[in-house]
PDB file of N, CA, C and O in Angstrom, chain B, residues numbered from 101:
ATOM      1  N   MET B 101      70.243 124.133 116.778  1.00  0.00           N
ATOM      2  CA  MET B 101      69.182 124.738 117.793  1.00  0.00           C
ATOM      3  C   MET B 101      69.769 124.406 119.154  1.00  0.00           C
ATOM      4  O   MET B 101      70.151 123.269 119.428  1.00  0.00           O
ATOM      5  N   LYS B 102      69.831 125.402 119.978  1.00  0.00           N
ATOM      6  CA  LYS B 102      70.242 125.056 121.350  1.00  0.00           C
ATOM      7  C   LYS B 102      69.066 124.405 122.121  1.00  0.00           C
ATOM      8  O   LYS B 102      67.882 124.639 121.882  1.00  0.00           O
ATOM      9  N   ASN B 103      69.519 123.576 123.057  1.00  0.00           N
ATOM     10  CA  ASN B 103      68.425 122.863 123.887  1.00  0.00           C
ATOM     11  C   ASN B 103      69.015 122.526 125.234  1.00  0.00           C
ATOM     12  O   ASN B 103      70.211 122.656 125.498  1.00  0.00           O
ATOM     13  N   ARG B 104      68.106 122.089 126.058  1.00  0.00           N
ATOM     14  CA  ARG B 104      68.531 121.752 127.519  1.00  0.00           C
ATOM     15  C   ARG B 104      68.338 120.218 127.702  1.00  0.00           C
ATOM     16  O   ARG B 104      68.134 119.758 128.826  1.00  0.00           O
ATOM     17  N   LEU B 105      68.401 119.454 126.633  1.00  0.00           N
ATOM     18  CA  LEU B 105      68.094 118.006 126.679  1.00  0.00           C
ATOM     19  C   LEU B 105      69.101 117.337 127.566  1.00  0.00           C
ATOM     20  O   LEU B 105      68.682 116.604 128.461  1.00  0.00           O
ATOM     21  N   LYS B 106      70.433 117.523 127.399  1.00  0.00           N
ATOM     22  CA  LYS B 106      71.392 116.874 128.281  1.00  0.00           C
ATOM     23  C   LYS B 106      71.229 117.142 129.752  1.00  0.00           C
ATOM     24  O   LYS B 106      71.347 116.269 130.613  1.00  0.00           O
ATOM     25  N   GLU B 107      70.939 118.460 129.995  1.00  0.00           N
ATOM     26  CA  GLU B 107      70.651 118.784 131.446  1.00  0.00           C
ATOM     27  C   GLU B 107      69.422 118.191 131.989  1.00  0.00           C
ATOM     28  O   GLU B 107      69.444 117.751 133.139  1.00  0.00           O
ATOM     29  N   LEU B 108      68.319 118.131 131.261  1.00  0.00           N
ATOM     30  CA  LEU B 108      67.145 117.500 131.745  1.00  0.00           C
ATOM     31  C   LEU B 108      67.276 116.022 131.904  1.00  0.00           C
ATOM     32  O   LEU B 108      66.765 115.418 132.847  1.00  0.00           O
ATOM     33  N   ARG B 109      67.976 115.454 130.954  1.00  0.00           N
ATOM     34  CA  ARG B 109      68.264 113.914 131.036  1.00  0.00           C
ATOM     35  C   ARG B 109      68.996 113.650 132.243  1.00  0.00           C
ATOM     36  O   ARG B 109      68.660 112.690 132.936  1.00  0.00           O
ATOM     37  N   ALA B 110      70.030 114.443 132.605  1.00  0.00           N
ATOM     38  CA  ALA B 110      70.872 114.250 133.774  1.00  0.00           C
ATOM     39  C   ALA B 110      70.116 114.355 135.034  1.00  0.00           C
ATOM     40  O   ALA B 110      70.404 113.627 135.984  1.00  0.00           O
ATOM     41  N   THR B 111      69.072 115.307 135.101  1.00  0.00           N
ATOM     42  CA  THR B 111      68.325 115.457 136.304  1.00  0.00           C
ATOM     43  C   THR B 111      67.455 114.187 136.611  1.00  0.00           C
ATOM     44  O   THR B 111      67.121 113.891 137.759  1.00  0.00           O
ATOM     45  N   GLN B 112      67.121 113.476 135.527  1.00  0.00           N
ATOM     46  CA  GLN B 112      66.400 112.209 135.665  1.00  0.00           C
ATOM     47  C   GLN B 112      67.260 111.083 135.981  1.00  0.00           C
ATOM     48  O   GLN B 112      66.774 110.029 136.390  1.00  0.00           O
ATOM     49  N   GLY B 113      68.511 111.242 135.815  1.00  0.00           N
ATOM     50  CA  GLY B 113      69.462 110.096 136.067  1.00  0.00           C
ATOM     51  C   GLY B 113      69.429 109.114 134.845  1.00  0.00           C
ATOM     52  O   GLY B 113      69.739 107.933 135.001  1.00  0.00           O
ATOM     53  N   TRP B 114      69.054 109.607 133.642  1.00  0.00           N
ATOM     54  CA  TRP B 114      68.942 108.707 132.602  1.00  0.00           C
ATOM     55  C   TRP B 114      70.211 108.832 131.694  1.00  0.00           C
ATOM     56  O   TRP B 114      70.769 109.918 131.540  1.00  0.00           O
ATOM     57  N   SER B 115      70.637 107.699 131.110  1.00  0.00           N
ATOM     58  CA  SER B 115      71.646 107.770 130.150  1.00  0.00           C
ATOM     59  C   SER B 115      71.081 108.138 128.784  1.00  0.00           C
ATOM     60  O   SER B 115      69.861 108.209 128.634  1.00  0.00           O
ATOM     61  N   GLN B 116      71.883 108.363 127.833  1.00  0.00           N
ATOM     62  CA  GLN B 116      71.446 108.728 126.508  1.00  0.00           C
ATOM     63  C   GLN B 116      70.621 107.471 125.940  1.00  0.00           C
ATOM     64  O   GLN B 116      69.608 107.674 125.271  1.00  0.00           O
ATOM     65  N   GLN B 117      71.034 106.271 126.195  1.00  0.00           N
ATOM     66  CA  GLN B 117      70.278 105.092 125.854  1.00  0.00           C
ATOM     67  C   GLN B 117      68.972 104.927 126.518  1.00  0.00           C
ATOM     68  O   GLN B 117      68.023 104.436 125.907  1.00  0.00           O
ATOM     69  N   ASP B 118      68.876 105.337 127.810  1.00  0.00           N
ATOM     70  CA  ASP B 118      67.613 105.311 128.489  1.00  0.00           C
ATOM     71  C   ASP B 118      66.580 106.361 127.788  1.00  0.00           C
ATOM     72  O   ASP B 118      65.415 106.033 127.566  1.00  0.00           O
ATOM     73  N   LEU B 119      67.039 107.506 127.494  1.00  0.00           N
ATOM     74  CA  LEU B 119      66.184 108.481 126.831  1.00  0.00           C
ATOM     75  C   LEU B 119      65.851 108.060 125.461  1.00  0.00           C
ATOM     76  O   LEU B 119      64.702 108.241 125.057  1.00  0.00           O
ATOM     77  N   ALA B 120      66.741 107.516 124.704  1.00  0.00           N
ATOM     78  CA  ALA B 120      66.489 107.090 123.365  1.00  0.00           C
ATOM     79  C   ALA B 120      65.356 106.022 123.458  1.00  0.00           C
ATOM     80  O   ALA B 120      64.408 106.061 122.674  1.00  0.00           O
ATOM     81  N   GLU B 121      65.467 105.048 124.445  1.00  0.00           N
ATOM     82  CA  GLU B 121      64.406 104.004 124.420  1.00  0.00           C
ATOM     83  C   GLU B 121      63.123 104.559 124.740  1.00  0.00           C
ATOM     84  O   GLU B 121      62.118 104.062 124.231  1.00  0.00           O
ATOM     85  N   ARG B 122      63.032 105.643 125.612  1.00  0.00           N
ATOM     86  CA  ARG B 122      61.766 106.273 125.987  1.00  0.00           C
ATOM     87  C   ARG B 122      61.171 106.986 124.827  1.00  0.00           C
ATOM     88  O   ARG B 122      59.952 107.075 124.685  1.00  0.00           O
ATOM     89  N   LEU B 123      62.049 107.503 123.983  1.00  0.00           N
ATOM     90  CA  LEU B 123      61.535 108.239 122.723  1.00  0.00           C
ATOM     91  C   LEU B 123      61.402 107.441 121.514  1.00  0.00           C
ATOM     92  O   LEU B 123      60.872 107.929 120.515  1.00  0.00           O
ATOM     93  N   GLY B 124      61.876 106.166 121.533  1.00  0.00           N
ATOM     94  CA  GLY B 124      61.800 105.293 120.317  1.00  0.00           C
ATOM     95  C   GLY B 124      62.833 105.723 119.173  1.00  0.00           C
ATOM     96  O   GLY B 124      62.595 105.531 117.980  1.00  0.00           O
ATOM     97  N   VAL B 125      63.965 106.302 119.633  1.00  0.00           N
ATOM     98  CA  VAL B 125      64.986 106.713 118.621  1.00  0.00           C
ATOM     99  C   VAL B 125      66.359 106.055 119.049  1.00  0.00           C
ATOM    100  O   VAL B 125      66.447 105.390 120.081  1.00  0.00           O
ATOM    101  N   SER B 126      67.329 106.258 118.275  1.00  0.00           N
ATOM    102  CA  SER B 126      68.622 105.650 118.608  1.00  0.00           C
ATOM    103  C   SER B 126      69.402 106.544 119.594  1.00  0.00           C
ATOM    104  O   SER B 126      69.085 107.726 119.724  1.00  0.00           O
ATOM    105  N   ARG B 127      70.321 106.047 120.222  1.00  0.00           N
ATOM    106  CA  ARG B 127      71.260 106.713 121.178  1.00  0.00           C
ATOM    107  C   ARG B 127      72.036 107.810 120.441  1.00  0.00           C
ATOM    108  O   ARG B 127      72.345 108.887 120.951  1.00  0.00           O
ATOM    109  N   GLN B 128      72.330 107.415 119.152  1.00  0.00           N
ATOM    110  CA  GLN B 128      73.035 108.431 118.311  1.00  0.00           C
ATOM    111  C   GLN B 128      72.185 109.623 118.074  1.00  0.00           C
ATOM    112  O   GLN B 128      72.687 110.747 118.107  1.00  0.00           O
ATOM    113  N   THR B 129      70.928 109.438 117.838  1.00  0.00           N
ATOM    114  CA  THR B 129      69.990 110.590 117.590  1.00  0.00           C
ATOM    115  C   THR B 129      69.954 111.456 118.822  1.00  0.00           C
ATOM    116  O   THR B 129      69.979 112.681 118.696  1.00  0.00           O
ATOM    117  N   VAL B 130      69.895 110.867 120.044  1.00  0.00           N
ATOM    118  CA  VAL B 130      69.922 111.638 121.307  1.00  0.00           C
ATOM    119  C   VAL B 130      71.203 112.433 121.420  1.00  0.00           C
ATOM    120  O   VAL B 130      71.189 113.609 121.785  1.00  0.00           O
ATOM    121  N   ASN B 131      72.284 111.801 121.113  1.00  0.00           N
ATOM    122  CA  ASN B 131      73.587 112.482 121.119  1.00  0.00           C
ATOM    123  C   ASN B 131      73.620 113.682 120.204  1.00  0.00           C
ATOM    124  O   ASN B 131      74.074 114.761 120.586  1.00  0.00           O
ATOM    125  N   ALA B 132      73.121 113.480 118.958  1.00  0.00           N
ATOM    126  CA  ALA B 132      73.208 114.473 118.016  1.00  0.00           C
ATOM    127  C   ALA B 132      72.287 115.674 118.310  1.00  0.00           C
ATOM    128  O   ALA B 132      72.615 116.821 118.005  1.00  0.00           O
ATOM    129  N   ILE B 133      71.174 115.381 118.886  1.00  0.00           N
ATOM    130  CA  ILE B 133      70.227 116.481 119.407  1.00  0.00           C
ATOM    131  C   ILE B 133      70.982 117.232 120.525  1.00  0.00           C
ATOM    132  O   ILE B 133      71.149 118.451 120.486  1.00  0.00           O
ATOM    133  N   GLU B 134      71.411 116.477 121.482  1.00  0.00           N
ATOM    134  CA  GLU B 134      72.039 117.221 122.594  1.00  0.00           C
ATOM    135  C   GLU B 134      73.307 118.110 122.161  1.00  0.00           C
ATOM    136  O   GLU B 134      73.599 119.118 122.804  1.00  0.00           O
ATOM    137  N   ASN B 135      73.983 117.729 121.139  1.00  0.00           N
ATOM    138  CA  ASN B 135      75.148 118.446 120.674  1.00  0.00           C
ATOM    139  C   ASN B 135      74.828 119.462 119.616  1.00  0.00           C
ATOM    140  O   ASN B 135      75.740 120.102 119.093  1.00  0.00           O
ATOM    141  N   GLY B 136      73.580 119.638 119.279  1.00  0.00           N
ATOM    142  CA  GLY B 136      73.136 120.586 118.337  1.00  0.00           C
ATOM    143  C   GLY B 136      73.422 120.240 116.917  1.00  0.00           C
ATOM    144  O   GLY B 136      73.378 121.125 116.063  1.00  0.00           O
ATOM    145  N   ARG B 137      73.705 119.045 116.619  1.00  0.00           N
ATOM    146  CA  ARG B 137      74.078 118.511 115.261  1.00  0.00           C
ATOM    147  C   ARG B 137      72.853 118.165 114.516  1.00  0.00           C
ATOM    148  O   ARG B 137      72.889 118.044 113.292  1.00  0.00           O
ATOM    149  N   TYR B 138      71.677 117.988 115.255  1.00  0.00           N
ATOM    150  CA  TYR B 138      70.439 117.517 114.575  1.00  0.00           C
ATOM    151  C   TYR B 138      69.312 118.205 115.357  1.00  0.00           C
ATOM    152  O   TYR B 138      69.282 118.260 116.586  1.00  0.00           O
ATOM    153  N   ASP B 139      68.369 118.735 114.521  1.00  0.00           N
ATOM    154  CA  ASP B 139      67.203 119.377 115.071  1.00  0.00           C
ATOM    155  C   ASP B 139      66.091 118.234 114.926  1.00  0.00           C
ATOM    156  O   ASP B 139      65.876 117.697 113.839  1.00  0.00           O
ATOM    157  N   PRO B 140      65.426 117.910 116.051  1.00  0.00           N
ATOM    158  CA  PRO B 140      64.372 117.007 116.037  1.00  0.00           C
ATOM    159  C   PRO B 140      63.201 117.347 115.180  1.00  0.00           C
ATOM    160  O   PRO B 140      62.908 118.534 115.036  1.00  0.00           O
ATOM    161  N   SER B 141      62.507 116.413 114.600  1.00  0.00           N
ATOM    162  CA  SER B 141      61.226 116.664 113.911  1.00  0.00           C
ATOM    163  C   SER B 141      60.256 117.238 114.968  1.00  0.00           C
ATOM    164  O   SER B 141      60.394 117.030 116.173  1.00  0.00           O
ATOM    165  N   LEU B 142      59.292 117.956 114.441  1.00  0.00           N
ATOM    166  CA  LEU B 142      58.218 118.517 115.328  1.00  0.00           C
ATOM    167  C   LEU B 142      57.621 117.458 116.245  1.00  0.00           C
ATOM    168  O   LEU B 142      57.588 117.634 117.463  1.00  0.00           O
ATOM    169  N   PRO B 143      57.140 116.338 115.652  1.00  0.00           N
ATOM    170  CA  PRO B 143      56.514 115.303 116.528  1.00  0.00           C
ATOM    171  C   PRO B 143      57.514 114.774 117.583  1.00  0.00           C
ATOM    172  O   PRO B 143      57.120 114.466 118.708  1.00  0.00           O
ATOM    173  N   LEU B 144      58.752 114.676 117.231  1.00  0.00           N
ATOM    174  CA  LEU B 144      59.674 114.148 118.281  1.00  0.00           C
ATOM    175  C   LEU B 144      60.065 115.269 119.263  1.00  0.00           C
ATOM    176  O   LEU B 144      60.414 114.965 120.403  1.00  0.00           O
ATOM    177  N   ALA B 145      60.022 116.522 118.874  1.00  0.00           N
ATOM    178  CA  ALA B 145      60.247 117.585 119.850  1.00  0.00           C
ATOM    179  C   ALA B 145      59.084 117.625 120.834  1.00  0.00           C
ATOM    180  O   ALA B 145      59.289 117.829 122.031  1.00  0.00           O
ATOM    181  N   PHE B 146      57.847 117.429 120.329  1.00  0.00           N
ATOM    182  CA  PHE B 146      56.657 117.405 121.238  1.00  0.00           C
ATOM    183  C   PHE B 146      56.692 116.205 122.179  1.00  0.00           C
ATOM    184  O   PHE B 146      56.313 116.308 123.346  1.00  0.00           O
ATOM    185  N   HIS B 147      57.137 115.100 121.676  1.00  0.00           N
ATOM    186  CA  HIS B 147      57.322 113.844 122.510  1.00  0.00           C
ATOM    187  C   HIS B 147      58.277 114.129 123.578  1.00  0.00           C
ATOM    188  O   HIS B 147      58.023 113.756 124.724  1.00  0.00           O
ATOM    189  N   ILE B 148      59.432 114.802 123.283  1.00  0.00           N
ATOM    190  CA  ILE B 148      60.438 115.097 124.307  1.00  0.00           C
ATOM    191  C   ILE B 148      59.793 116.061 125.399  1.00  0.00           C
ATOM    192  O   ILE B 148      59.989 115.887 126.601  1.00  0.00           O
ATOM    193  N   ALA B 149      59.037 117.052 124.908  1.00  0.00           N
ATOM    194  CA  ALA B 149      58.355 118.016 125.817  1.00  0.00           C
ATOM    195  C   ALA B 149      57.415 117.244 126.814  1.00  0.00           C
ATOM    196  O   ALA B 149      57.432 117.462 128.026  1.00  0.00           O
ATOM    197  N   ARG B 150      56.545 116.269 126.170  1.00  0.00           N
ATOM    198  CA  ARG B 150      55.643 115.593 126.977  1.00  0.00           C
ATOM    199  C   ARG B 150      56.389 114.721 128.002  1.00  0.00           C
ATOM    200  O   ARG B 150      55.968 114.593 129.151  1.00  0.00           O
ATOM    201  N   LEU B 151      57.492 114.134 127.563  1.00  0.00           N
ATOM    202  CA  LEU B 151      58.183 113.205 128.442  1.00  0.00           C
ATOM    203  C   LEU B 151      58.758 114.015 129.707  1.00  0.00           C
ATOM    204  O   LEU B 151      58.778 113.501 130.825  1.00  0.00           O
ATOM    205  N   PHE B 152      59.187 115.214 129.476  1.00  0.00           N
ATOM    206  CA  PHE B 152      59.726 115.991 130.567  1.00  0.00           C
ATOM    207  C   PHE B 152      58.658 116.885 131.207  1.00  0.00           C
ATOM    208  O   PHE B 152      58.951 117.661 132.116  1.00  0.00           O
ATOM    209  N   ALA B 153      57.384 116.763 130.708  1.00  0.00           N
ATOM    210  CA  ALA B 153      56.276 117.631 131.186  1.00  0.00           C
ATOM    211  C   ALA B 153      56.637 119.056 131.237  1.00  0.00           C
ATOM    212  O   ALA B 153      56.453 119.711 132.263  1.00  0.00           O
ATOM    213  N   MET B 154      57.162 119.579 130.132  1.00  0.00           N
ATOM    214  CA  MET B 154      57.612 120.929 130.033  1.00  0.00           C
ATOM    215  C   MET B 154      57.075 121.523 128.689  1.00  0.00           C
ATOM    216  O   MET B 154      56.802 120.783 127.744  1.00  0.00           O
ATOM    217  N   PRO B 155      56.942 122.782 128.636  1.00  0.00           N
ATOM    218  CA  PRO B 155      56.548 123.450 127.325  1.00  0.00           C
ATOM    219  C   PRO B 155      57.812 123.297 126.357  1.00  0.00           C
ATOM    220  O   PRO B 155      58.969 123.391 126.765  1.00  0.00           O
ATOM    221  N   ILE B 156      57.499 123.078 125.183  1.00  0.00           N
ATOM    222  CA  ILE B 156      58.560 122.785 124.200  1.00  0.00           C
ATOM    223  C   ILE B 156      59.557 124.003 124.145  1.00  0.00           C
ATOM    224  O   ILE B 156      60.753 123.788 123.945  1.00  0.00           O
ATOM    225  N   GLU B 157      59.090 125.244 124.316  1.00  0.00           N
ATOM    226  CA  GLU B 157      59.968 126.354 124.321  1.00  0.00           C
ATOM    227  C   GLU B 157      60.963 126.418 125.445  1.00  0.00           C
ATOM    228  O   GLU B 157      61.978 127.112 125.383  1.00  0.00           O
ATOM    229  N   SER B 158      60.616 125.618 126.544  1.00  0.00           N
ATOM    230  CA  SER B 158      61.472 125.590 127.755  1.00  0.00           C
ATOM    231  C   SER B 158      62.657 124.652 127.532  1.00  0.00           C
ATOM    232  O   SER B 158      63.631 124.661 128.285  1.00  0.00           O
ATOM    233  N   ILE B 159      62.543 123.809 126.433  1.00  0.00           N
ATOM    234  CA  ILE B 159      63.592 122.801 126.232  1.00  0.00           C
ATOM    235  C   ILE B 159      64.391 123.235 124.952  1.00  0.00           C
ATOM    236  O   ILE B 159      65.609 123.064 124.912  1.00  0.00           O
ATOM    237  N   PHE B 160      63.733 123.771 123.953  1.00  0.00           N
ATOM    238  CA  PHE B 160      64.430 124.141 122.701  1.00  0.00           C
ATOM    239  C   PHE B 160      64.394 125.637 122.530  1.00  0.00           C
ATOM    240  O   PHE B 160      63.386 126.310 122.747  1.00  0.00           O
ATOM    241  N   ASP B 161      65.594 126.137 122.113  1.00  0.00           N
ATOM    242  CA  ASP B 161      65.706 127.573 121.886  1.00  0.00           C
ATOM    243  C   ASP B 161      66.158 127.890 120.516  1.00  0.00           C
ATOM    244  O   ASP B 161      67.357 127.831 120.241  1.00  0.00           O
ATOM    245  N   ALA B 162      65.245 128.231 119.617  1.00  0.00           N
ATOM    246  CA  ALA B 162      65.584 128.537 118.221  1.00  0.00           C
ATOM    247  C   ALA B 162      66.342 129.821 118.078  1.00  0.00           C
ATOM    248  O   ALA B 162      65.994 130.817 118.712  1.00  0.00           O
ATOM    249  N   PRO B 163      67.359 129.827 117.270  1.00  0.00           N
ATOM    250  CA  PRO B 163      68.099 131.088 117.122  1.00  0.00           C
ATOM    251  C   PRO B 163      67.277 132.199 116.504  1.00  0.00           C
ATOM    252  O   PRO B 163      66.441 131.933 115.642  1.00  0.00           O
ATOM    253  N   ALA B 164      67.496 133.474 116.931  1.00  0.00           N
ATOM    254  CA  ALA B 164      66.750 134.527 116.419  1.00  0.00           C
ATOM    255  C   ALA B 164      67.131 134.743 114.893  1.00  0.00           C
ATOM    256  O   ALA B 164      68.280 134.549 114.496  1.00  0.00           O
ATOM    257  N   GLN B 165      66.183 135.123 114.128  1.00  0.00           N
ATOM    258  CA  GLN B 165      66.400 135.276 112.685  1.00  0.00           C
ATOM    259  C   GLN B 165      66.389 136.728 112.318  1.00  0.00           C
ATOM    260  O   GLN B 165      66.555 137.071 111.147  1.00  0.00           O
TER     261      GLN B 165
END
C-alpha cells in the first residue's frame, strides 16, 4: 500500500525512531510501512492518522482492485 508516512514524518523533523516511539511500535515497523513492505493494522493506521491530524485516506492509498 502506498503511503505518505516518510514525507509526513520528515515535515515534523522526526526520525523513524521518534515516530516509532510515538506509535508504540519498533523502528523496523515504521521502516517497513514507509517502504510498502508492511500494511499497518487498522488500529495502527488510525493512530497514525490521529498523530498527524489527517484523514486516513490522505496518508494511505490502497491500490485499485
